[in-house]
mmCIF entry with sequence, helices, sheets and N, C-alpha, C, O atoms, coordinates in Angstrom:
data_MODEL
# 
_entry.id   MODEL 
# 
_entity.id                         1 
_entity.type                       polymer 
_entity.pdbx_number_of_molecules   1 
# 
_entity_poly.entity_id                      1 
_entity_poly.type                           'polypeptide(L)' 
_entity_poly.nstd_linkage                   no 
_entity_poly.nstd_monomer                   no 
_entity_poly.pdbx_seq_one_letter_code       MARFIELEAQAFQLPEAQRAIFDEEIAEAMQRDAELDHDPSAGMTLEEFKTALAR 
_entity_poly.pdbx_seq_one_letter_code_can   MARFIELEAQAFQLPEAQRAIFDEEIAEAMQRDAELDHDPSAGMTLEEFKTALAR 
_entity_poly.pdbx_strand_id                 A 
# 
loop_
_entity_poly_seq.entity_id 
_entity_poly_seq.num 
_entity_poly_seq.mon_id 
_entity_poly_seq.hetero 
1 1  MET n 
1 2  ALA n 
1 3  ARG n 
1 4  PHE n 
1 5  ILE n 
1 6  GLU n 
1 7  LEU n 
1 8  GLU n 
1 9  ALA n 
1 10 GLN n 
1 11 ALA n 
1 12 PHE n 
1 13 GLN n 
1 14 LEU n 
1 15 PRO n 
1 16 GLU n 
1 17 ALA n 
1 18 GLN n 
1 19 ARG n 
1 20 ALA n 
1 21 ILE n 
1 22 PHE n 
1 23 ASP n 
1 24 GLU n 
1 25 GLU n 
1 26 ILE n 
1 27 ALA n 
1 28 GLU n 
1 29 ALA n 
1 30 MET n 
1 31 GLN n 
1 32 ARG n 
1 33 ASP n 
1 34 ALA n 
1 35 GLU n 
1 36 LEU n 
1 37 ASP n 
1 38 HIS n 
1 39 ASP n 
1 40 PRO n 
1 41 SER n 
1 42 ALA n 
1 43 GLY n 
1 44 MET n 
1 45 THR n 
1 46 LEU n 
1 47 GLU n 
1 48 GLU n 
1 49 PHE n 
1 50 LYS n 
1 51 THR n 
1 52 ALA n 
1 53 LEU n 
1 54 ALA n 
1 55 ARG n 
# 
_struct_asym.id          A 
_struct_asym.entity_id   1 
# 
loop_
_struct_conf.conf_type_id 
_struct_conf.id 
_struct_conf.pdbx_PDB_helix_id 
_struct_conf.beg_label_comp_id 
_struct_conf.beg_label_asym_id 
_struct_conf.beg_label_seq_id 
_struct_conf.pdbx_beg_PDB_ins_code 
_struct_conf.end_label_comp_id 
_struct_conf.end_label_asym_id 
_struct_conf.end_label_seq_id 
_struct_conf.pdbx_end_PDB_ins_code 
_struct_conf.beg_auth_comp_id 
_struct_conf.beg_auth_asym_id 
_struct_conf.beg_auth_seq_id 
_struct_conf.end_auth_comp_id 
_struct_conf.end_auth_asym_id 
_struct_conf.end_auth_seq_id 
_struct_conf.pdbx_PDB_helix_class 
_struct_conf.details 
_struct_conf.pdbx_PDB_helix_length 
HELX_P HELX_P1 AA1 ALA A 2  ? ALA A 11 ? ALA A 2  ALA A 11 1 ? 10 
HELX_P HELX_P2 AA2 GLU A 16 ? HIS A 38 ? GLU A 16 HIS A 38 1 ? 23 
HELX_P HELX_P3 AA3 PRO A 40 ? ALA A 42 ? PRO A 40 ALA A 42 5 ? 3  
HELX_P HELX_P4 AA4 LEU A 46 ? ALA A 54 ? LEU A 46 ALA A 54 1 ? 9  
# 
_struct_conf_type.id          HELX_P 
_struct_conf_type.criteria    ? 
_struct_conf_type.reference   ? 
# 
loop_
_atom_site.group_PDB 
_atom_site.id 
_atom_site.type_symbol 
_atom_site.label_atom_id 
_atom_site.label_alt_id 
_atom_site.label_comp_id 
_atom_site.label_asym_id 
_atom_site.label_entity_id 
_atom_site.label_seq_id 
_atom_site.pdbx_PDB_ins_code 
_atom_site.Cartn_x 
_atom_site.Cartn_y 
_atom_site.Cartn_z 
_atom_site.occupancy 
_atom_site.B_iso_or_equiv 
_atom_site.pdbx_formal_charge 
_atom_site.auth_seq_id 
_atom_site.auth_comp_id 
_atom_site.auth_asym_id 
_atom_site.auth_atom_id 
_atom_site.pdbx_PDB_model_num 
ATOM 1   N N  . MET A 1 1  ? -12.471 2.238   -11.405 1.00 0.00 ? 1  MET A N  1 
ATOM 2   C CA . MET A 1 1  ? -13.237 1.834   -10.243 1.00 0.00 ? 1  MET A CA 1 
ATOM 3   C C  . MET A 1 1  ? -13.681 0.379   -10.366 1.00 0.00 ? 1  MET A C  1 
ATOM 4   O O  . MET A 1 1  ? -13.787 -0.331  -9.366  1.00 0.00 ? 1  MET A O  1 
ATOM 5   N N  . ALA A 1 2  ? -13.940 -0.061  -11.597 1.00 0.00 ? 2  ALA A N  1 
ATOM 6   C CA . ALA A 1 2  ? -14.377 -1.443  -11.796 1.00 0.00 ? 2  ALA A CA 1 
ATOM 7   C C  . ALA A 1 2  ? -13.310 -2.419  -11.322 1.00 0.00 ? 2  ALA A C  1 
ATOM 8   O O  . ALA A 1 2  ? -13.626 -3.455  -10.737 1.00 0.00 ? 2  ALA A O  1 
ATOM 9   N N  . ARG A 1 3  ? -12.051 -2.091  -11.572 1.00 0.00 ? 3  ARG A N  1 
ATOM 10  C CA . ARG A 1 3  ? -10.958 -2.968  -11.151 1.00 0.00 ? 3  ARG A CA 1 
ATOM 11  C C  . ARG A 1 3  ? -10.926 -3.077  -9.627  1.00 0.00 ? 3  ARG A C  1 
ATOM 12  O O  . ARG A 1 3  ? -10.707 -4.161  -9.086  1.00 0.00 ? 3  ARG A O  1 
ATOM 13  N N  . PHE A 1 4  ? -11.142 -1.965  -8.939  1.00 0.00 ? 4  PHE A N  1 
ATOM 14  C CA . PHE A 1 4  ? -11.159 -1.983  -7.479  1.00 0.00 ? 4  PHE A CA 1 
ATOM 15  C C  . PHE A 1 4  ? -12.263 -2.901  -6.967  1.00 0.00 ? 4  PHE A C  1 
ATOM 16  O O  . PHE A 1 4  ? -12.052 -3.671  -6.030  1.00 0.00 ? 4  PHE A O  1 
ATOM 17  N N  . ILE A 1 5  ? -13.425 -2.819  -7.574  1.00 0.00 ? 5  ILE A N  1 
ATOM 18  C CA . ILE A 1 5  ? -14.556 -3.654  -7.151  1.00 0.00 ? 5  ILE A CA 1 
ATOM 19  C C  . ILE A 1 5  ? -14.223 -5.128  -7.347  1.00 0.00 ? 5  ILE A C  1 
ATOM 20  O O  . ILE A 1 5  ? -14.567 -5.963  -6.511  1.00 0.00 ? 5  ILE A O  1 
ATOM 21  N N  . GLU A 1 6  ? -13.545 -5.449  -8.464  1.00 0.00 ? 6  GLU A N  1 
ATOM 22  C CA . GLU A 1 6  ? -13.130 -6.833  -8.708  1.00 0.00 ? 6  GLU A CA 1 
ATOM 23  C C  . GLU A 1 6  ? -12.142 -7.301  -7.640  1.00 0.00 ? 6  GLU A C  1 
ATOM 24  O O  . GLU A 1 6  ? -12.260 -8.407  -7.113  1.00 0.00 ? 6  GLU A O  1 
ATOM 25  N N  . LEU A 1 7  ? -11.166 -6.446  -7.328  1.00 0.00 ? 7  LEU A N  1 
ATOM 26  C CA . LEU A 1 7  ? -10.170 -6.804  -6.315  1.00 0.00 ? 7  LEU A CA 1 
ATOM 27  C C  . LEU A 1 7  ? -10.805 -6.968  -4.942  1.00 0.00 ? 7  LEU A C  1 
ATOM 28  O O  . LEU A 1 7  ? -10.458 -7.875  -4.186  1.00 0.00 ? 7  LEU A O  1 
ATOM 29  N N  . GLU A 1 8  ? -11.728 -6.087  -4.636  1.00 0.00 ? 8  GLU A N  1 
ATOM 30  C CA . GLU A 1 8  ? -12.410 -6.174  -3.345  1.00 0.00 ? 8  GLU A CA 1 
ATOM 31  C C  . GLU A 1 8  ? -13.171 -7.493  -3.228  1.00 0.00 ? 8  GLU A C  1 
ATOM 32  O O  . GLU A 1 8  ? -13.132 -8.145  -2.185  1.00 0.00 ? 8  GLU A O  1 
ATOM 33  N N  . ALA A 1 9  ? -13.854 -7.877  -4.285  1.00 0.00 ? 9  ALA A N  1 
ATOM 34  C CA . ALA A 1 9  ? -14.607 -9.134  -4.273  1.00 0.00 ? 9  ALA A CA 1 
ATOM 35  C C  . ALA A 1 9  ? -13.670 -10.318 -4.074  1.00 0.00 ? 9  ALA A C  1 
ATOM 36  O O  . ALA A 1 9  ? -13.993 -11.252 -3.340  1.00 0.00 ? 9  ALA A O  1 
ATOM 37  N N  . GLN A 1 10 ? -12.508 -10.280 -4.728  1.00 0.00 ? 10 GLN A N  1 
ATOM 38  C CA . GLN A 1 10 ? -11.536 -11.361 -4.574  1.00 0.00 ? 10 GLN A CA 1 
ATOM 39  C C  . GLN A 1 10 ? -10.960 -11.383 -3.162  1.00 0.00 ? 10 GLN A C  1 
ATOM 40  O O  . GLN A 1 10 ? -10.735 -12.454 -2.597  1.00 0.00 ? 10 GLN A O  1 
ATOM 41  N N  . ALA A 1 11 ? -10.723 -10.209 -2.595  1.00 0.00 ? 11 ALA A N  1 
ATOM 42  C CA . ALA A 1 11 ? -10.172 -10.137 -1.244  1.00 0.00 ? 11 ALA A CA 1 
ATOM 43  C C  . ALA A 1 11 ? -11.130 -10.758 -0.228  1.00 0.00 ? 11 ALA A C  1 
ATOM 44  O O  . ALA A 1 11 ? -10.691 -11.412 0.718   1.00 0.00 ? 11 ALA A O  1 
ATOM 45  N N  . PHE A 1 12 ? -12.418 -10.559 -0.418  1.00 0.00 ? 12 PHE A N  1 
ATOM 46  C CA . PHE A 1 12 ? -13.395 -11.124 0.513   1.00 0.00 ? 12 PHE A CA 1 
ATOM 47  C C  . PHE A 1 12 ? -13.500 -12.640 0.397   1.00 0.00 ? 12 PHE A C  1 
ATOM 48  O O  . PHE A 1 12 ? -14.082 -13.290 1.266   1.00 0.00 ? 12 PHE A O  1 
ATOM 49  N N  . GLN A 1 13 ? -12.947 -13.203 -0.660  1.00 0.00 ? 13 GLN A N  1 
ATOM 50  C CA . GLN A 1 13 ? -12.949 -14.656 -0.822  1.00 0.00 ? 13 GLN A CA 1 
ATOM 51  C C  . GLN A 1 13 ? -11.741 -15.307 -0.153  1.00 0.00 ? 13 GLN A C  1 
ATOM 52  O O  . GLN A 1 13 ? -11.678 -16.532 -0.051  1.00 0.00 ? 13 GLN A O  1 
ATOM 53  N N  . LEU A 1 14 ? -10.792 -14.508 0.298   1.00 0.00 ? 14 LEU A N  1 
ATOM 54  C CA . LEU A 1 14 ? -9.614  -15.048 0.970   1.00 0.00 ? 14 LEU A CA 1 
ATOM 55  C C  . LEU A 1 14 ? -9.996  -15.625 2.331   1.00 0.00 ? 14 LEU A C  1 
ATOM 56  O O  . LEU A 1 14 ? -10.966 -15.186 2.948   1.00 0.00 ? 14 LEU A O  1 
ATOM 57  N N  . PRO A 1 15 ? -9.228  -16.612 2.793   1.00 0.00 ? 15 PRO A N  1 
ATOM 58  C CA . PRO A 1 15 ? -9.440  -17.110 4.158   1.00 0.00 ? 15 PRO A CA 1 
ATOM 59  C C  . PRO A 1 15 ? -9.197  -15.981 5.169   1.00 0.00 ? 15 PRO A C  1 
ATOM 60  O O  . PRO A 1 15 ? -8.466  -15.030 4.893   1.00 0.00 ? 15 PRO A O  1 
ATOM 61  N N  . GLU A 1 16 ? -9.807  -16.105 6.315   1.00 0.00 ? 16 GLU A N  1 
ATOM 62  C CA . GLU A 1 16 ? -9.730  -15.065 7.356   1.00 0.00 ? 16 GLU A CA 1 
ATOM 63  C C  . GLU A 1 16 ? -8.294  -14.665 7.682   1.00 0.00 ? 16 GLU A C  1 
ATOM 64  O O  . GLU A 1 16 ? -8.005  -13.474 7.801   1.00 0.00 ? 16 GLU A O  1 
ATOM 65  N N  . ALA A 1 17 ? -7.392  -15.628 7.830   1.00 0.00 ? 17 ALA A N  1 
ATOM 66  C CA . ALA A 1 17 ? -6.000  -15.327 8.194   1.00 0.00 ? 17 ALA A CA 1 
ATOM 67  C C  . ALA A 1 17 ? -5.315  -14.498 7.112   1.00 0.00 ? 17 ALA A C  1 
ATOM 68  O O  . ALA A 1 17 ? -4.565  -13.573 7.423   1.00 0.00 ? 17 ALA A O  1 
ATOM 69  N N  . GLN A 1 18 ? -5.565  -14.816 5.859   1.00 0.00 ? 18 GLN A N  1 
ATOM 70  C CA . GLN A 1 18 ? -4.953  -14.055 4.772   1.00 0.00 ? 18 GLN A CA 1 
ATOM 71  C C  . GLN A 1 18 ? -5.560  -12.661 4.666   1.00 0.00 ? 18 GLN A C  1 
ATOM 72  O O  . GLN A 1 18 ? -4.859  -11.699 4.350   1.00 0.00 ? 18 GLN A O  1 
ATOM 73  N N  . ARG A 1 19 ? -6.854  -12.550 4.926   1.00 0.00 ? 19 ARG A N  1 
ATOM 74  C CA . ARG A 1 19 ? -7.488  -11.230 4.910   1.00 0.00 ? 19 ARG A CA 1 
ATOM 75  C C  . ARG A 1 19 ? -6.927  -10.352 6.012   1.00 0.00 ? 19 ARG A C  1 
ATOM 76  O O  . ARG A 1 19 ? -6.763  -9.147  5.820   1.00 0.00 ? 19 ARG A O  1 
ATOM 77  N N  . ALA A 1 20 ? -6.631  -10.936 7.161   1.00 0.00 ? 20 ALA A N  1 
ATOM 78  C CA . ALA A 1 20 ? -6.065  -10.164 8.274   1.00 0.00 ? 20 ALA A CA 1 
ATOM 79  C C  . ALA A 1 20 ? -4.706  -9.597  7.884   1.00 0.00 ? 20 ALA A C  1 
ATOM 80  O O  . ALA A 1 20 ? -4.408  -8.441  8.183   1.00 0.00 ? 20 ALA A O  1 
ATOM 81  N N  . ILE A 1 21 ? -3.888  -10.395 7.224   1.00 0.00 ? 21 ILE A N  1 
ATOM 82  C CA . ILE A 1 21 ? -2.574  -9.922  6.767   1.00 0.00 ? 21 ILE A CA 1 
ATOM 83  C C  . ILE A 1 21 ? -2.763  -8.799  5.757   1.00 0.00 ? 21 ILE A C  1 
ATOM 84  O O  . ILE A 1 21 ? -2.089  -7.771  5.830   1.00 0.00 ? 21 ILE A O  1 
ATOM 85  N N  . PHE A 1 22 ? -3.674  -8.994  4.822   1.00 0.00 ? 22 PHE A N  1 
ATOM 86  C CA . PHE A 1 22 ? -3.967  -7.991  3.805   1.00 0.00 ? 22 PHE A CA 1 
ATOM 87  C C  . PHE A 1 22 ? -4.439  -6.695  4.463   1.00 0.00 ? 22 PHE A C  1 
ATOM 88  O O  . PHE A 1 22 ? -4.004  -5.611  4.076   1.00 0.00 ? 22 PHE A O  1 
ATOM 89  N N  . ASP A 1 23 ? -5.320  -6.801  5.448   1.00 0.00 ? 23 ASP A N  1 
ATOM 90  C CA . ASP A 1 23 ? -5.826  -5.626  6.157   1.00 0.00 ? 23 ASP A CA 1 
ATOM 91  C C  . ASP A 1 23 ? -4.698  -4.867  6.844   1.00 0.00 ? 23 ASP A C  1 
ATOM 92  O O  . ASP A 1 23 ? -4.679  -3.636  6.830   1.00 0.00 ? 23 ASP A O  1 
ATOM 93  N N  . GLU A 1 24 ? -3.753  -5.597  7.450   1.00 0.00 ? 24 GLU A N  1 
ATOM 94  C CA . GLU A 1 24 ? -2.618  -4.955  8.117   1.00 0.00 ? 24 GLU A CA 1 
ATOM 95  C C  . GLU A 1 24 ? -1.758  -4.201  7.116   1.00 0.00 ? 24 GLU A C  1 
ATOM 96  O O  . GLU A 1 24 ? -1.308  -3.088  7.391   1.00 0.00 ? 24 GLU A O  1 
ATOM 97  N N  . GLU A 1 25 ? -1.531  -4.800  5.959   1.00 0.00 ? 25 GLU A N  1 
ATOM 98  C CA . GLU A 1 25 ? -0.714  -4.154  4.927   1.00 0.00 ? 25 GLU A CA 1 
ATOM 99  C C  . GLU A 1 25 ? -1.393  -2.894  4.398   1.00 0.00 ? 25 GLU A C  1 
ATOM 100 O O  . GLU A 1 25 ? -0.733  -1.880  4.172   1.00 0.00 ? 25 GLU A O  1 
ATOM 101 N N  . ILE A 1 26 ? -2.690  -2.953  4.205   1.00 0.00 ? 26 ILE A N  1 
ATOM 102 C CA . ILE A 1 26 ? -3.441  -1.782  3.743   1.00 0.00 ? 26 ILE A CA 1 
ATOM 103 C C  . ILE A 1 26 ? -3.384  -0.675  4.793   1.00 0.00 ? 26 ILE A C  1 
ATOM 104 O O  . ILE A 1 26 ? -3.204  0.495   4.454   1.00 0.00 ? 26 ILE A O  1 
ATOM 105 N N  . ALA A 1 27 ? -3.534  -1.036  6.055   1.00 0.00 ? 27 ALA A N  1 
ATOM 106 C CA . ALA A 1 27 ? -3.476  -0.047  7.137   1.00 0.00 ? 27 ALA A CA 1 
ATOM 107 C C  . ALA A 1 27 ? -2.110  0.629   7.167   1.00 0.00 ? 27 ALA A C  1 
ATOM 108 O O  . ALA A 1 27 ? -2.023  1.842   7.356   1.00 0.00 ? 27 ALA A O  1 
ATOM 109 N N  . GLU A 1 28 ? -1.044  -0.146  6.984   1.00 0.00 ? 28 GLU A N  1 
ATOM 110 C CA . GLU A 1 28 ? 0.296   0.435   6.973   1.00 0.00 ? 28 GLU A CA 1 
ATOM 111 C C  . GLU A 1 28 ? 0.472   1.376   5.782   1.00 0.00 ? 28 GLU A C  1 
ATOM 112 O O  . GLU A 1 28 ? 1.053   2.452   5.924   1.00 0.00 ? 28 GLU A O  1 
ATOM 113 N N  . ALA A 1 29 ? -0.021  0.983   4.626   1.00 0.00 ? 29 ALA A N  1 
ATOM 114 C CA . ALA A 1 29 ? 0.077   1.838   3.438   1.00 0.00 ? 29 ALA A CA 1 
ATOM 115 C C  . ALA A 1 29 ? -0.677  3.148   3.648   1.00 0.00 ? 29 ALA A C  1 
ATOM 116 O O  . ALA A 1 29 ? -0.198  4.212   3.256   1.00 0.00 ? 29 ALA A O  1 
ATOM 117 N N  . MET A 1 30 ? -1.847  3.071   4.263   1.00 0.00 ? 30 MET A N  1 
ATOM 118 C CA . MET A 1 30 ? -2.626  4.281   4.523   1.00 0.00 ? 30 MET A CA 1 
ATOM 119 C C  . MET A 1 30 ? -1.917  5.189   5.522   1.00 0.00 ? 30 MET A C  1 
ATOM 120 O O  . MET A 1 30 ? -1.954  6.412   5.391   1.00 0.00 ? 30 MET A O  1 
ATOM 121 N N  . GLN A 1 31 ? -1.268  4.586   6.525   1.00 0.00 ? 31 GLN A N  1 
ATOM 122 C CA . GLN A 1 31 ? -0.530  5.373   7.507   1.00 0.00 ? 31 GLN A CA 1 
ATOM 123 C C  . GLN A 1 31 ? 0.645   6.081   6.843   1.00 0.00 ? 31 GLN A C  1 
ATOM 124 O O  . GLN A 1 31 ? 0.884   7.261   7.096   1.00 0.00 ? 31 GLN A O  1 
ATOM 125 N N  . ARG A 1 32 ? 1.379   5.365   5.995   1.00 0.00 ? 32 ARG A N  1 
ATOM 126 C CA . ARG A 1 32 ? 2.516   5.975   5.300   1.00 0.00 ? 32 ARG A CA 1 
ATOM 127 C C  . ARG A 1 32 ? 2.053   7.085   4.368   1.00 0.00 ? 32 ARG A C  1 
ATOM 128 O O  . ARG A 1 32 ? 2.720   8.113   4.245   1.00 0.00 ? 32 ARG A O  1 
ATOM 129 N N  . ASP A 1 33 ? 0.916   6.885   3.714   1.00 0.00 ? 33 ASP A N  1 
ATOM 130 C CA . ASP A 1 33 ? 0.368   7.910   2.833   1.00 0.00 ? 33 ASP A CA 1 
ATOM 131 C C  . ASP A 1 33 ? 0.033   9.170   3.625   1.00 0.00 ? 33 ASP A C  1 
ATOM 132 O O  . ASP A 1 33 ? 0.319   10.282  3.183   1.00 0.00 ? 33 ASP A O  1 
ATOM 133 N N  . ALA A 1 34 ? -0.574  8.990   4.796   1.00 0.00 ? 34 ALA A N  1 
ATOM 134 C CA . ALA A 1 34 ? -0.912  10.135  5.646   1.00 0.00 ? 34 ALA A CA 1 
ATOM 135 C C  . ALA A 1 34 ? 0.347   10.851  6.124   1.00 0.00 ? 34 ALA A C  1 
ATOM 136 O O  . ALA A 1 34 ? 0.379   12.080  6.190   1.00 0.00 ? 34 ALA A O  1 
ATOM 137 N N  . GLU A 1 35 ? 1.386   10.082  6.459   1.00 0.00 ? 35 GLU A N  1 
ATOM 138 C CA . GLU A 1 35 ? 2.647   10.686  6.887   1.00 0.00 ? 35 GLU A CA 1 
ATOM 139 C C  . GLU A 1 35 ? 3.257   11.520  5.766   1.00 0.00 ? 35 GLU A C  1 
ATOM 140 O O  . GLU A 1 35 ? 3.781   12.606  6.015   1.00 0.00 ? 35 GLU A O  1 
ATOM 141 N N  . LEU A 1 36 ? 3.193   11.019  4.533   1.00 0.00 ? 36 LEU A N  1 
ATOM 142 C CA . LEU A 1 36 ? 3.731   11.775  3.397   1.00 0.00 ? 36 LEU A CA 1 
ATOM 143 C C  . LEU A 1 36 ? 2.895   13.012  3.099   1.00 0.00 ? 36 LEU A C  1 
ATOM 144 O O  . LEU A 1 36 ? 3.434   14.039  2.687   1.00 0.00 ? 36 LEU A O  1 
ATOM 145 N N  . ASP A 1 37 ? 1.584   12.924  3.302   1.00 0.00 ? 37 ASP A N  1 
ATOM 146 C CA . ASP A 1 37 ? 0.738   14.104  3.136   1.00 0.00 ? 37 ASP A CA 1 
ATOM 147 C C  . ASP A 1 37 ? 1.117   15.170  4.152   1.00 0.00 ? 37 ASP A C  1 
ATOM 148 O O  . ASP A 1 37 ? 1.142   16.360  3.839   1.00 0.00 ? 37 ASP A O  1 
ATOM 149 N N  . HIS A 1 38 ? 1.412   14.733  5.368   1.00 0.00 ? 38 HIS A N  1 
ATOM 150 C CA . HIS A 1 38 ? 1.778   15.659  6.442   1.00 0.00 ? 38 HIS A CA 1 
ATOM 151 C C  . HIS A 1 38 ? 3.163   16.256  6.214   1.00 0.00 ? 38 HIS A C  1 
ATOM 152 O O  . HIS A 1 38 ? 3.372   17.443  6.464   1.00 0.00 ? 38 HIS A O  1 
ATOM 153 N N  . ASP A 1 39 ? 4.117   15.441  5.740   1.00 0.00 ? 39 ASP A N  1 
ATOM 154 C CA . ASP A 1 39 ? 5.498   15.889  5.536   1.00 0.00 ? 39 ASP A CA 1 
ATOM 155 C C  . ASP A 1 39 ? 6.050   15.292  4.240   1.00 0.00 ? 39 ASP A C  1 
ATOM 156 O O  . ASP A 1 39 ? 6.707   14.252  4.270   1.00 0.00 ? 39 ASP A O  1 
ATOM 157 N N  . PRO A 1 40 ? 5.789   15.940  3.107   1.00 0.00 ? 40 PRO A N  1 
ATOM 158 C CA . PRO A 1 40 ? 6.240   15.403  1.822   1.00 0.00 ? 40 PRO A CA 1 
ATOM 159 C C  . PRO A 1 40 ? 7.752   15.195  1.732   1.00 0.00 ? 40 PRO A C  1 
ATOM 160 O O  . PRO A 1 40 ? 8.210   14.362  0.950   1.00 0.00 ? 40 PRO A O  1 
ATOM 161 N N  . SER A 1 41 ? 8.521   15.928  2.509   1.00 0.00 ? 41 SER A N  1 
ATOM 162 C CA . SER A 1 41 ? 9.980   15.774  2.455   1.00 0.00 ? 41 SER A CA 1 
ATOM 163 C C  . SER A 1 41 ? 10.435  14.438  3.038   1.00 0.00 ? 41 SER A C  1 
ATOM 164 O O  . SER A 1 41 ? 11.594  14.060  2.873   1.00 0.00 ? 41 SER A O  1 
ATOM 165 N N  . ALA A 1 42 ? 9.546   13.725  3.712   1.00 0.00 ? 42 ALA A N  1 
ATOM 166 C CA . ALA A 1 42 ? 9.891   12.418  4.278   1.00 0.00 ? 42 ALA A CA 1 
ATOM 167 C C  . ALA A 1 42 ? 9.962   11.342  3.199   1.00 0.00 ? 42 ALA A C  1 
ATOM 168 O O  . ALA A 1 42 ? 10.494  10.257  3.433   1.00 0.00 ? 42 ALA A O  1 
ATOM 169 N N  . GLY A 1 43 ? 9.427   11.642  2.024   1.00 0.00 ? 43 GLY A N  1 
ATOM 170 C CA . GLY A 1 43 ? 9.445   10.683  0.922   1.00 0.00 ? 43 GLY A CA 1 
ATOM 171 C C  . GLY A 1 43 ? 10.758  10.735  0.166   1.00 0.00 ? 43 GLY A C  1 
ATOM 172 O O  . GLY A 1 43 ? 11.692  11.432  0.561   1.00 0.00 ? 43 GLY A O  1 
ATOM 173 N N  . MET A 1 44 ? 10.817  9.991   -0.924  1.00 0.00 ? 44 MET A N  1 
ATOM 174 C CA . MET A 1 44 ? 12.014  9.987   -1.756  1.00 0.00 ? 44 MET A CA 1 
ATOM 175 C C  . MET A 1 44 ? 11.656  10.396  -3.175  1.00 0.00 ? 44 MET A C  1 
ATOM 176 O O  . MET A 1 44 ? 10.519  10.239  -3.621  1.00 0.00 ? 44 MET A O  1 
ATOM 177 N N  . THR A 1 45 ? 12.646  10.920  -3.865  1.00 0.00 ? 45 THR A N  1 
ATOM 178 C CA . THR A 1 45 ? 12.444  11.307  -5.252  1.00 0.00 ? 45 THR A CA 1 
ATOM 179 C C  . THR A 1 45 ? 12.426  10.060  -6.126  1.00 0.00 ? 45 THR A C  1 
ATOM 180 O O  . THR A 1 45 ? 12.771  8.969   -5.673  1.00 0.00 ? 45 THR A O  1 
ATOM 181 N N  . LEU A 1 46 ? 12.026  10.227  -7.368  1.00 0.00 ? 46 LEU A N  1 
ATOM 182 C CA . LEU A 1 46 ? 12.025  9.107   -8.302  1.00 0.00 ? 46 LEU A CA 1 
ATOM 183 C C  . LEU A 1 46 ? 13.442  8.570   -8.482  1.00 0.00 ? 46 LEU A C  1 
ATOM 184 O O  . LEU A 1 46 ? 13.640  7.357   -8.556  1.00 0.00 ? 46 LEU A O  1 
ATOM 185 N N  . GLU A 1 47 ? 14.414  9.452   -8.553  1.00 0.00 ? 47 GLU A N  1 
ATOM 186 C CA . GLU A 1 47 ? 15.808  9.016   -8.704  1.00 0.00 ? 47 GLU A CA 1 
ATOM 187 C C  . GLU A 1 47 ? 16.280  8.230   -7.480  1.00 0.00 ? 47 GLU A C  1 
ATOM 188 O O  . GLU A 1 47 ? 16.964  7.217   -7.625  1.00 0.00 ? 47 GLU A O  1 
ATOM 189 N N  . GLU A 1 48 ? 15.926  8.682   -6.286  1.00 0.00 ? 48 GLU A N  1 
ATOM 190 C CA . GLU A 1 48 ? 16.280  7.945   -5.071  1.00 0.00 ? 48 GLU A CA 1 
ATOM 191 C C  . GLU A 1 48 ? 15.623  6.564   -5.068  1.00 0.00 ? 48 GLU A C  1 
ATOM 192 O O  . GLU A 1 48 ? 16.229  5.580   -4.647  1.00 0.00 ? 48 GLU A O  1 
ATOM 193 N N  . PHE A 1 49 ? 14.397  6.504   -5.535  1.00 0.00 ? 49 PHE A N  1 
ATOM 194 C CA . PHE A 1 49 ? 13.677  5.236   -5.606  1.00 0.00 ? 49 PHE A CA 1 
ATOM 195 C C  . PHE A 1 49 ? 14.362  4.281   -6.576  1.00 0.00 ? 49 PHE A C  1 
ATOM 196 O O  . PHE A 1 49 ? 14.561  3.107   -6.263  1.00 0.00 ? 49 PHE A O  1 
ATOM 197 N N  . LYS A 1 50 ? 14.719  4.785   -7.748  1.00 0.00 ? 50 LYS A N  1 
ATOM 198 C CA . LYS A 1 50 ? 15.402  3.952   -8.747  1.00 0.00 ? 50 LYS A CA 1 
ATOM 199 C C  . LYS A 1 50 ? 16.736  3.444   -8.211  1.00 0.00 ? 50 LYS A C  1 
ATOM 200 O O  . LYS A 1 50 ? 17.092  2.285   -8.423  1.00 0.00 ? 50 LYS A O  1 
ATOM 201 N N  . THR A 1 51 ? 17.469  4.301   -7.523  1.00 0.00 ? 51 THR A N  1 
ATOM 202 C CA . THR A 1 51 ? 18.750  3.907   -6.946  1.00 0.00 ? 51 THR A CA 1 
ATOM 203 C C  . THR A 1 51 ? 18.552  2.824   -5.895  1.00 0.00 ? 51 THR A C  1 
ATOM 204 O O  . THR A 1 51 ? 19.317  1.861   -5.841  1.00 0.00 ? 51 THR A O  1 
ATOM 205 N N  . ALA A 1 52 ? 17.539  2.975   -5.066  1.00 0.00 ? 52 ALA A N  1 
ATOM 206 C CA . ALA A 1 52 ? 17.260  1.981   -4.026  1.00 0.00 ? 52 ALA A CA 1 
ATOM 207 C C  . ALA A 1 52 ? 16.889  0.634   -4.644  1.00 0.00 ? 52 ALA A C  1 
ATOM 208 O O  . ALA A 1 52 ? 17.260  -0.412  -4.110  1.00 0.00 ? 52 ALA A O  1 
ATOM 209 N N  . LEU A 1 53 ? 16.173  0.646   -5.745  1.00 0.00 ? 53 LEU A N  1 
ATOM 210 C CA . LEU A 1 53 ? 15.795  -0.600  -6.405  1.00 0.00 ? 53 LEU A CA 1 
ATOM 211 C C  . LEU A 1 53 ? 17.001  -1.296  -7.032  1.00 0.00 ? 53 LEU A C  1 
ATOM 212 O O  . LEU A 1 53 ? 17.030  -2.523  -7.135  1.00 0.00 ? 53 LEU A O  1 
ATOM 213 N N  . ALA A 1 54 ? 17.973  -0.527  -7.441  1.00 0.00 ? 54 ALA A N  1 
ATOM 214 C CA . ALA A 1 54 ? 19.150  -1.090  -8.109  1.00 0.00 ? 54 ALA A CA 1 
ATOM 215 C C  . ALA A 1 54 ? 20.082  -1.802  -7.137  1.00 0.00 ? 54 ALA A C  1 
ATOM 216 O O  . ALA A 1 54 ? 20.944  -2.570  -7.563  1.00 0.00 ? 54 ALA A O  1 
ATOM 217 N N  . ARG A 1 55 ? 19.926  -1.565  -5.867  1.00 0.00 ? 55 ARG A N  1 
ATOM 218 C CA . ARG A 1 55 ? 20.820  -2.173  -4.869  1.00 0.00 ? 55 ARG A CA 1 
ATOM 219 C C  . ARG A 1 55 ? 20.609  -3.645  -4.754  1.00 0.00 ? 55 ARG A C  1 
ATOM 220 O O  . ARG A 1 55 ? 21.280  -4.305  -3.961  1.00 0.00 ? 55 ARG A O  1 
# 
């Protein structure tokens, strides 16, 4: 939790435009997380992930 607090403090020091981009990325990550909670089969296995990274 301490690391999160440090990151949060650093994020608040970013210029407004950069914070807006960061906020959008966090919102997208939260949406994808909710989608995976709703339908776990929409995700990929570790092997599929490794294969995708190798491309």
